[in-house]
N, C-alpha and C positions, 0 to 999 in steps of 0.2 A: 812555502806557505806556512808550514808548521813553525818555522823560526819567527816569522812575523807575529803569529798568534802568541807564541811564548813571550816575545818581546813586549807586546801590548799588555799581556797579563802581568808581567813583572813590573812594568812602569805603573800600571794602575794599582797594583798591590802595594806599592811604595808611596802612594799618595797619602800624606799625613791627614788630610782633611776627611778621608773616608775610612780610616782604620783606627783601631785602638792600639795601645802599647803592645798587645799580643799579636797584632796583625789581622785580627778579624773584626767584623763590624761590632760596635759597642751597643749593647742594649741595657739600659738601666735596670737594676734589680733592687727594688725597695721593700721586698718581703721581709718583715721583721725589723726593718731599719727605720729608726726615728732619730736622725742626726740633730745634734745641738749646734746652734750657730756659734756659741762661744767656745765649745770644746772641740767641735769637728770642722766646721766650715771656716771660721776666721783664721785658725792656724794654717790652713791650706793656702788661703789668700796671702797671708803674711809671708809664708816661705816660698811659694811658687809664683804668685801673680804680682806682688807689689814691686818687683824689679822693673816691670814695664808699665804697670797700671797703678801709679801712685794715687789715683783718685779713689781707690778702694781702701778707705781708711776705717770703715766701720759698718755697722748694720745698715744704716740708711743708704749709703752709697752702693752697697752690694745688692741689697734687696730690691732696690729701684731699677737696676739694670735689667731690662727685659731680654737682652741678647745672651746672657751668660749661659743659660741652659742649652740653647741650640749650639753654641760654640763648644761647650763641653761634650755634648753628645756627638757632634760631628767630628770632634778631634782637632778642630782648627785652633783651639787654644789648649794649652799654652803653645806659643810659637817655638820657644826653645825648651827642650826637655819634654817630659810627658807626665801625666797623672796616672797613678795606679788605679785599678778598678775600684778599690776601696775609696780612694779620694773622689773619683768621679761619682760613685754612688752617693757619697756623703753630700756633695753639692747638689746633684740632681734630685735626690730624695728630699733634701731640705727644701728646695724650691717647690717640688711637687706636693709637699706637706703644707704649703702656704707661707713659706719663709718666716717661721716663727722667730721672734727675738728671744731665744732661750739660751 
């Protein structure tokens, strides 16, 4: 019975959609963070997201996608590779701050 429990825990803990790069649940931290779209967010999309999501070409296409925040927080995106906590916070905090075009 213990082996079954350990197996279930291991499988669940390896599920990308529920974990952060460090293996624990991700909770955004926006304290003192005021990311800029041009300096912080767009470079992340250019380097990490554009390989699969060529529709993200600029401010209007990124700011209008209502699903980005939930996919970043859940860890379901990016499918290949991962975002650092700093990158996740930049995107999520930018969205939470009203997606300013700055």
